[in-house]
C-alpha positions, 0 to 999 in steps of 0.5 A: 499499499505504501509503495503504491502511495509513493508511486502515486506522488507526482514526479514534478514534486521531486523534480522541483525539490531537486532543483531547489537543491534538496538532498535525498533525506529532505526530499523524503521528509518534505515531499514523500511523508507529507504526501503519504499522510492521509494514506498513513492515517487511514491505514492506521484508523482501519488497523485500530478497528482490527485490534480485537480480532486475532489470527484464528488460524494460528490460535485454533489449528496450531494448538489443535483445539486442545482443551489443555491450552485454552487458558493461554491460547484462547482468543475472542475469535476462537471462543466464538467458534467453539461456542458455536460448533461444540457448545451450540450456544448461539446466543452467547456467541452472538453476543460475544460477536457483537460486543467485539464488533462494537468495541471495534466501531467505537475505536474507529469512530474515536480514532476518526474524531481524534484525527478530525480534531487534528486535521479535518482533511485526513478524517475518514468521515 
């Protein structure tokens, strides 16, 4: 994503900086980073929403769904899967999944609100 963002920067900006006598580090700090700031902020906001999501495959298949390792390897995603498949507790799995999604939404809205207070142009909504 960042490489595509760098490729999207207009080459004339680098040429103008070079004509003005800017060195490589100055071009990075004065052209590249300011042009990538909206992309960096959007990706940061989106990744904050996934903070409570875990790597399901790592935490389910590597310990091989062994009950002895639940205390150390259990995450919200594996609990939801186990509640649906083994326990048949649809209401609890739905509640936990909804809670996880609501917390992610609140974190995204709070991060976007913070970004909007700092710079309104870089916020998502």
